[in-house]
Residue, then its C-alpha position, 0 to 999 in steps of 0.5 A: x765642191x765650192x765654186x767662186x762667183x767672181x764678185x767677191x761673195x762667199x763661194x756657192x756650194x756645188x752638187x754633182x748630178x749624174x745622169x746614168x748612161x744608157x745603151x752602153x754609153x757612159x754617164x753624163x756628170x754635171x755640176x750645178x749650184x746647190x741653190x739651182x736644184x730642187x728636190x722632186x718626189x718621184x711619180x707615184x707609179x714609179x714608187x709603186x713599181x719599185x715596191x712591186x719589184x722589191x716584193x717580187x725579188x723577195x718572192x724570187x728568193x723564197x722560191x729559189x730557197x724552196x727549189x734548192x730544198x726540193x733539189x736536196x731532198x730529191x738528191x737524198x731520195x735518189x741516193x737512197x734508191x741507189x743504195x737499196x738496189x745494191 
């Protein structure tokens, strides 16, 4: 996006900034001149929490795969018992 400054200068580049809505409310979308923004690194505790969350998600996927494998094994065992009784 470009915004004219009104004094005949080159238009400034604008950046859309989205603040996510909370508790079911819609997001707030604001436009700022690119020069007015500065990139800020997230706090270390937030980065650490994200890494821990990603590790937990990977572990969950592994546990879900293990559970599915165990369920399939038990189903096969159960079918084996049923055919032996007949």
